[in-house]
C-alpha positions as CSV (number, residue, x, y, z in Angstrom):
1,M,-92.0,91.3,-129.3
2,K,-91.7,92.5,-125.7
3,L,-93.6,95.7,-126.7
4,M,-96.4,93.6,-128.2
5,R,-96.6,91.5,-125.1
6,R,-97.0,94.6,-122.9
7,I,-99.7,96.0,-125.1
8,I,-101.6,92.7,-124.9
9,H,-101.3,92.7,-121.1
10,C,-102.5,96.2,-120.9
11,L,-105.6,95.4,-123.0
12,L,-106.2,92.0,-121.4
13,I,-106.3,93.3,-117.8
14,P,-109.1,95.9,-118.3
15,A,-111.0,93.4,-120.5
16,I,-111.1,90.9,-117.6
17,C,-111.6,93.4,-114.7
18,I,-114.2,95.7,-116.2
19,P,-117.0,93.1,-116.6
20,M,-116.5,92.0,-113.0
21,L,-117.2,95.5,-111.7
22,T,-120.8,95.9,-110.4
23,G,-122.8,98.9,-111.3
24,C,-125.6,100.8,-109.7
25,W,-127.3,102.2,-112.8
26,D,-130.7,100.6,-111.9
27,R,-130.4,101.3,-108.1
28,L,-133.5,102.7,-106.4
29,D,-133.0,104.3,-103.0
30,P,-135.4,103.0,-100.4
31,E,-136.1,106.5,-99.3
32,N,-137.6,107.1,-102.8
33,M,-139.9,104.1,-102.6
34,A,-143.5,103.8,-101.4
35,F,-144.1,100.5,-99.7
36,I,-147.6,99.0,-100.3
37,M,-148.5,97.0,-97.2
38,A,-151.9,95.8,-98.3
39,I,-153.9,95.6,-101.6
40,G,-157.7,95.5,-101.6
41,V,-159.6,94.3,-104.6
42,D,-163.3,94.9,-105.5
43,T,-165.4,94.5,-108.6
44,G,-165.4,97.7,-110.8
45,P,-168.2,99.4,-112.6
46,K,-167.0,98.6,-116.2
47,N,-166.1,94.9,-116.1
48,D,-162.9,95.9,-114.3
49,Y,-161.7,96.2,-110.7
50,I,-161.2,98.8,-108.0
51,Y,-157.8,98.4,-106.4
52,T,-157.2,100.1,-103.0
53,F,-153.7,100.4,-101.6
54,A,-152.5,100.9,-98.1
55,V,-149.1,102.5,-98.3
56,A,-146.8,102.8,-95.2
57,M,-146.2,106.4,-94.2
58,P,-142.5,107.3,-94.5
59,K,-140.7,107.7,-91.2
60,A,-138.6,110.7,-90.3
61,S,-134.9,110.1,-90.1
62,S,-132.9,111.1,-87.1
63,G,-131.9,114.3,-88.7
64,A,-135.1,115.2,-90.4
65,T,-137.8,117.5,-89.1
66,A,-141.4,116.5,-88.8
67,S,-142.4,118.9,-91.5
68,S,-140.0,117.3,-94.0
69,V,-142.0,114.0,-93.8
70,S,-145.6,115.0,-93.7
71,G,-146.9,117.7,-91.4
72,S,-150.6,117.0,-91.0
73,D,-150.3,113.2,-91.3
74,Q,-147.5,112.8,-88.8
75,S,-149.2,115.1,-86.3
76,S,-152.2,112.7,-86.3
77,N,-149.9,109.6,-85.9
78,K,-151.1,108.2,-89.2
79,V,-149.1,105.1,-90.2
80,V,-150.7,104.4,-93.6
81,T,-152.2,106.4,-96.4
82,I,-155.1,104.9,-98.4
83,F,-156.0,105.5,-102.0
84,S,-158.0,103.7,-104.7
85,E,-157.6,103.3,-108.4
86,E,-159.9,101.8,-111.1
87,G,-158.1,99.5,-113.5
88,A,-158.4,96.4,-115.7
89,N,-155.7,94.7,-113.7
90,L,-153.2,95.4,-110.9
91,S,-150.4,96.5,-113.2
92,A,-152.6,99.1,-114.9
93,A,-153.8,100.4,-111.5
94,L,-150.2,100.7,-110.2
95,L,-149.1,102.6,-113.4
96,T,-152.0,105.1,-113.1
97,S,-151.4,105.6,-109.4
98,Q,-147.8,106.4,-110.0
99,S,-149.0,109.6,-111.7
100,F,-150.1,111.1,-108.4
101,V,-147.7,109.3,-106.0
102,A,-144.2,110.9,-105.9
103,R,-142.4,107.9,-104.6
104,R,-141.9,104.7,-106.5
105,L,-144.8,102.3,-105.6
106,T,-143.6,98.8,-104.8
107,L,-145.1,95.5,-103.6
108,I,-141.9,93.9,-102.3
109,H,-143.0,94.3,-98.6
110,S,-146.7,93.7,-99.1
111,K,-148.3,91.7,-96.2
112,A,-152.0,91.2,-97.3
113,L,-154.2,90.8,-100.3
114,V,-157.7,91.7,-99.3
115,L,-160.6,90.3,-101.4
116,G,-163.9,92.0,-101.3
117,E,-166.9,89.7,-100.6
118,E,-168.7,90.5,-103.9
119,L,-165.6,89.8,-105.9
120,A,-165.0,86.6,-104.0
121,R,-168.5,85.3,-104.7
122,Q,-168.2,86.1,-108.4
123,G,-164.8,84.5,-108.8
124,I,-161.2,85.5,-108.1
125,L,-159.3,83.6,-110.7
126,P,-158.6,86.7,-113.0
127,V,-157.2,88.6,-110.0
128,V,-154.9,85.9,-108.5
129,G,-154.0,84.7,-112.0
130,E,-152.4,88.1,-112.7
131,V,-151.0,88.6,-109.2
132,V,-149.1,85.3,-109.4
133,R,-147.1,86.6,-112.4
134,N,-146.1,89.8,-110.7
135,T,-142.4,89.6,-109.9
136,E,-142.6,91.9,-106.8
137,F,-145.6,90.1,-105.2
138,R,-144.3,87.5,-102.8
139,R,-146.0,84.1,-102.3
140,N,-146.0,84.5,-98.5
141,V,-148.5,87.4,-98.6
142,N,-151.5,86.6,-96.4
143,I,-154.9,86.2,-98.2
144,L,-157.8,87.9,-96.4
145,T,-161.5,87.9,-97.3
146,T,-163.5,90.8,-95.9
147,K,-167.2,91.1,-95.4
148,G,-168.5,93.9,-97.6
149,R,-166.2,95.9,-99.9
150,A,-162.4,95.9,-99.5
151,Q,-162.3,99.6,-100.5
152,E,-164.3,100.5,-97.4
153,Y,-162.4,98.0,-95.2
154,M,-159.0,99.4,-96.0
155,H,-159.9,102.8,-94.5
156,Y,-160.3,101.2,-91.1
157,I,-156.6,100.1,-90.9
158,K,-155.8,102.2,-87.9
159,P,-153.4,100.6,-85.5
160,K,-153.6,102.1,-82.0
161,M,-150.7,100.4,-80.2
162,E,-148.2,100.0,-83.0
163,N,-146.6,102.8,-85.0
164,D,-144.9,100.3,-87.3
165,I,-147.5,99.2,-89.8
166,N,-145.2,96.4,-91.1
167,L,-144.9,95.0,-87.6
168,W,-148.6,95.4,-86.9
169,F,-149.5,93.2,-90.0
170,E,-146.9,90.6,-89.1
171,L,-148.2,90.3,-85.5
172,E,-151.9,90.4,-86.4
173,L,-151.6,87.7,-89.0
174,D,-149.1,85.4,-87.4
175,P,-150.8,82.1,-86.5
176,H,-148.2,81.6,-83.7
177,N,-149.3,84.9,-82.2
178,I,-153.1,84.7,-82.5
179,G,-153.6,80.9,-82.2
180,A,-156.0,78.7,-84.1
181,I,-158.8,81.2,-84.6
182,T,-157.7,81.8,-88.2
183,P,-156.5,79.1,-90.7
184,K,-152.8,78.4,-90.3
185,Q,-152.2,78.0,-94.0
186,A,-153.6,81.3,-95.4
187,R,-150.6,82.5,-97.4
188,F,-150.9,83.1,-101.1
189,H,-148.7,80.1,-101.9
190,D,-151.0,77.7,-100.0
191,F,-154.1,79.4,-101.3
192,I,-153.2,79.1,-105.0
193,L,-152.1,75.5,-104.6
194,D,-155.4,74.5,-103.0
195,M,-157.4,76.4,-105.6
196,E,-155.5,74.6,-108.4
197,Q,-156.1,71.1,-107.0
198,P,-159.3,69.3,-108.1
199,G,-161.9,69.3,-105.4
200,N,-159.7,71.1,-102.8
201,G,-161.1,74.1,-100.9
202,A,-158.8,77.1,-100.4
203,T,-159.1,78.9,-97.2
204,S,-158.3,82.5,-96.2
205,I,-158.4,84.6,-93.1
206,L,-161.9,86.1,-92.5
207,T,-161.8,89.8,-91.6
208,A,-164.3,92.6,-91.2
209,A,-164.3,96.4,-90.6
210,R,-165.9,97.7,-87.4
211,P,-167.4,101.1,-88.0
212,D,-169.1,100.9,-84.6
213,I,-165.8,100.7,-82.8
214,D,-164.3,103.4,-84.9
215,K,-167.2,105.8,-84.0
216,G,-167.2,104.6,-80.3
217,S,-170.9,103.5,-80.7
218,E,-170.4,99.9,-79.7
219,N,-172.8,98.6,-77.0
220,L,-171.6,95.8,-74.9
221,H,-174.3,96.3,-72.2
222,D,-177.7,97.9,-72.4
223,G,-177.7,99.1,-68.8
224,E,-180.1,96.5,-67.6
225,S,-179.1,93.7,-65.2
226,A,-178.6,90.5,-67.1
227,N,-177.1,88.4,-64.3
228,N,-179.5,85.4,-64.7
229,S,-178.1,82.2,-63.3
230,N,-180.4,80.2,-65.7
231,T,-178.7,81.8,-68.8
232,S,-176.0,79.8,-70.6
233,Q,-172.7,81.6,-70.9
234,P,-171.9,82.5,-74.5
235,M,-168.9,81.2,-76.3
236,A,-166.7,83.8,-77.8
237,S,-165.4,81.4,-80.4
238,E,-168.9,81.0,-81.9
239,H,-168.6,84.6,-83.4
240,K,-167.2,85.6,-86.7
241,A,-165.2,88.7,-87.7
242,G,-167.5,91.7,-87.6
243,D,-169.7,90.6,-84.7
244,L,-167.3,90.1,-81.8
245,P,-168.7,91.7,-78.6
246,R,-165.8,94.1,-77.9
247,A,-165.0,97.8,-77.7
248,G,-161.9,99.9,-78.4
249,E,-158.6,99.3,-80.2
250,V,-158.3,98.7,-84.0
251,P,-161.7,98.8,-85.8
252,I,-160.9,95.6,-87.6
253,D,-161.5,91.9,-86.7
254,F,-159.5,88.9,-87.8
255,F,-161.6,86.0,-86.7
256,G,-162.6,82.9,-88.5
257,A,-162.1,81.6,-92.1
258,A,-163.5,82.1,-95.6
259,V,-163.8,78.8,-97.6
260,Y,-163.6,78.8,-101.4
261,K,-165.1,76.2,-103.7
262,G,-162.9,76.5,-106.7
263,Q,-162.4,80.2,-107.4
264,K,-165.7,81.3,-105.7
265,L,-166.4,82.0,-102.0
266,R,-168.6,79.3,-100.6
267,G,-169.1,80.5,-97.0
268,F,-167.6,81.7,-93.7
269,L,-166.5,79.7,-90.6
270,N,-166.6,81.1,-87.1
271,G,-163.8,80.9,-84.7
272,M,-164.9,77.6,-83.2
273,E,-165.2,75.9,-86.7
274,T,-161.8,77.4,-87.7
275,K,-160.2,75.8,-84.6
276,T,-161.8,72.5,-85.5
277,L,-160.6,72.9,-89.1
278,N,-157.0,73.4,-88.0
279,M,-157.3,70.4,-85.7
280,L,-158.6,68.1,-88.5
281,R,-155.8,69.3,-90.8
282,G,-153.1,68.6,-88.3
283,Q,-152.2,72.3,-88.2
284,F,-153.5,73.2,-84.8
285,E,-151.7,76.0,-83.0
286,K,-151.8,76.0,-79.2
287,T,-154.7,78.2,-78.2
288,V,-157.4,78.7,-75.6
289,W,-160.6,76.7,-76.4
290,E,-164.0,76.9,-74.6
291,F,-166.1,73.9,-73.6
292,R,-169.3,73.3,-71.7
293,D,-168.6,72.5,-68.1
294,P,-169.7,68.9,-67.5
295,S,-170.7,69.8,-63.9
296,D,-173.0,72.6,-65.2
297,P,-173.8,72.8,-68.9
298,K,-174.7,76.5,-68.5
299,L,-171.1,77.3,-67.6
300,N,-168.0,77.4,-69.7
301,I,-164.5,76.2,-69.0
302,S,-161.4,77.4,-70.9
303,I,-158.7,74.9,-71.8
304,N,-155.3,75.9,-73.2
305,M,-155.3,73.3,-75.9
306,G,-152.4,71.7,-77.8
307,T,-152.0,68.7,-80.1
308,L,-149.7,65.7,-79.7
309,T,-150.2,64.5,-83.3
310,N,-149.4,66.3,-86.6
311,K,-150.4,63.6,-89.1
312,V,-154.0,63.0,-88.1
313,M,-155.7,61.8,-91.3
314,H,-155.5,58.6,-93.3
315,A,-157.6,58.2,-96.5
316,Q,-158.1,55.1,-98.6
317,R,-160.0,54.4,-101.8
318,F,-161.9,51.2,-102.4
319,D,-163.2,51.4,-106.0
320,D,-165.5,54.4,-105.7
321,H,-165.7,54.3,-101.9
322,I,-163.5,56.7,-99.9
323,Q,-162.9,56.0,-96.3
324,I,-161.3,58.6,-94.1
325,T,-160.0,58.1,-90.5
326,F,-159.0,60.9,-88.2
327,N,-156.7,60.0,-85.3
328,I,-156.2,63.0,-83.0
329,T,-154.7,63.3,-79.6
330,M,-155.1,66.6,-77.7
331,E,-153.9,67.8,-74.4
332,G,-154.7,70.8,-72.3
333,D,-154.3,73.0,-69.2
334,L,-157.3,74.1,-67.3
335,L,-157.3,77.9,-67.2
336,G,-160.8,79.2,-66.7
337,S,-163.5,77.6,-64.6
338,V,-166.2,79.4,-62.4
339,S,-167.6,76.2,-61.0
340,D,-166.6,74.9,-57.5
341,V,-165.9,71.4,-58.8
342,D,-162.4,70.2,-58.0
343,Y,-161.1,68.8,-61.3
344,T,-157.8,67.7,-59.7
345,Q,-159.6,64.7,-58.2
346,S,-159.3,61.6,-60.4
347,E,-163.0,61.0,-60.8
348,N,-163.7,64.6,-61.8
349,T,-160.6,64.6,-64.1
350,K,-162.0,61.5,-66.0
351,K,-165.4,63.1,-66.2
352,L,-163.9,66.3,-67.7
353,E,-161.7,64.5,-70.2
354,T,-164.6,62.4,-71.4
355,S,-166.8,65.4,-71.8
356,I,-164.2,67.3,-73.8
357,E,-163.6,64.3,-76.1
358,E,-167.4,64.1,-76.8
359,Q,-167.6,67.9,-77.5
360,L,-164.6,67.7,-79.8
361,K,-166.1,64.8,-81.7
362,E,-169.4,66.7,-82.0
363,R,-167.7,69.8,-83.3
364,A,-165.6,67.8,-85.8
365,S,-168.6,65.9,-87.0
366,K,-170.6,69.1,-87.6
367,L,-167.8,70.7,-89.6
368,L,-167.1,67.6,-91.7
369,N,-170.8,67.3,-92.5
370,K,-170.9,70.9,-93.6
371,M,-167.8,70.7,-95.7
372,L,-168.2,67.3,-97.3
373,Y,-171.9,66.9,-97.7
374,K,-173.3,70.4,-97.8
375,W,-170.6,72.5,-99.4
376,E,-168.9,69.6,-101.2
377,V,-165.5,71.1,-100.5
378,D,-162.3,69.2,-99.5
379,C,-160.5,71.5,-97.1
380,F,-158.7,68.6,-95.5
381,H,-156.5,67.6,-98.4
382,I,-158.2,64.2,-98.7
383,G,-157.7,64.3,-102.5
384,N,-153.9,64.6,-102.0
385,Q,-153.8,61.2,-100.3
386,I,-156.2,59.3,-102.6
387,R,-154.6,60.7,-105.7
388,G,-151.7,58.2,-105.4
389,S,-154.2,55.3,-105.8
390,F,-154.7,56.2,-109.5
391,P,-152.3,54.8,-112.1
392,T,-152.0,58.1,-114.0
393,L,-152.7,61.7,-113.5
394,Q,-155.2,61.6,-116.3
395,D,-157.1,58.9,-114.5
396,W,-157.2,61.1,-111.4
397,Y,-158.5,64.1,-113.3
398,A,-161.1,61.9,-115.0
399,Y,-162.3,60.6,-111.6
400,K,-163.7,64.1,-110.8
401,W,-163.0,64.1,-107.1
402,R,-165.4,67.0,-106.6
403,D,-168.3,64.8,-107.7
404,H,-167.4,62.1,-105.2
405,I,-166.7,64.3,-102.1
406,H,-170.3,63.8,-100.8
407,T,-169.9,60.0,-100.9
408,A,-166.9,59.9,-98.6
409,K,-167.3,58.3,-95.2
410,Y,-165.3,59.2,-92.1
411,D,-164.4,57.9,-88.6
412,L,-163.3,60.1,-85.7
413,N,-160.9,58.9,-83.0
414,I,-160.3,61.9,-80.8
415,Q,-158.5,61.5,-77.4
416,F,-157.9,64.2,-74.8
417,K,-155.8,64.3,-71.7
418,M,-155.5,66.9,-69.0
419,R,-152.0,68.1,-68.4
420,T,-152.1,70.7,-65.7
421,Y,-154.7,72.7,-63.7
422,G,-153.0,76.1,-63.5
423,D,-150.9,77.4,-60.7
424,Q,-153.5,76.7,-58.0
425,V,-154.5,73.2,-57.1
426,G,-158.2,72.9,-56.7
427,P,-160.9,75.6,-57.0
428,V,-161.1,78.8,-54.9
429,I,-163.3,78.2,-51.9
430,E,-164.8,80.9,-49.6
431,G,-163.3,80.8,-46.1
432,D,-166.6,80.2,-44.4
433,Q,-167.2,77.1,-46.5
434,M,-163.9,75.5,-45.6
435,T,-164.1,72.1,-43.9
436,E,-161.4,69.7,-42.6
């Protein structure tokens, strides 16, 4: 009996312990993986797609030599390698690409999905429909829409200041870092949710390659004097990605937004319109905003703008009539002004605040008219509020919100208050002009 008990104990202990042991039979060493940082998608020649991959270059370990990583690529400080593959879908393209890439390709650290303009205008549902099922593709990946083809765009990913491509993507696409010049909710999760909702308009970051900057052929000044006091100063925010007046650094712009109507690209927004979109959505990130100087409309002033309200919109349905009210309170710090007006004086402060309120209302009204009445796209999540007024989900679908967007009416209540005027009180005055 004792012998039998010992035998049972000897068999029972391994039977309990062995299943609890973890194994590494499917372990893949990170040093044997190729991390795809960005995926570009274009239309293909045979009813398929061209996938372009930006893969992070492996870094040399402390004990490795430069030649053990990649001699020619490392000597040129290349942080990504770019290659393209034709395929019916992403999985097929990855499988084929694995035949000429030694390391195991993986999407677990991907930062961006870049949609080519032609593909975006034809419809992106087949692409995102497959991507959403990929177990490695994370839903916090940023969605970018590029002017032109994504295949050409990807070859201009050439960071100058950063050697870490992962950090470069995170900093470039972080709304807390770049402000409100791109839509705040441009992640894949937000994008797919907006695309699936009736009437909603999904938004992505607008980007564009800059071959002129890459070649050093940009021309900021033609050599002739253009110092004309009668010329109005341009506003940088009125540009879109691809036409920013700049020189040097990375030959890629991230500026503005791309708006989708269903699965198809409807149009682009410039930086000014994108800031206004974020403000009307209640997603405004503190950023510098330009306005016309009320003392001289030819001059600009720069305000470091912030918002005091997060929930800014209230929508109601009265039968088939939709009434939308925007209540927005903004504040700002005066940063840039070339006029000699002292805006610290109460009468000038009031004049400035009133002027900025009027300009904000004008910009908001123009954007709402474009979105609701011209493009018939709801990028403000109005439908999410009025959906609750229907007794059933079937009634909401039968209502066809897209067909009623152009009938919606809106009211704007925008207030602005100056907070500070920078480190110096009052404008800079030439010494000879000083008076008591």
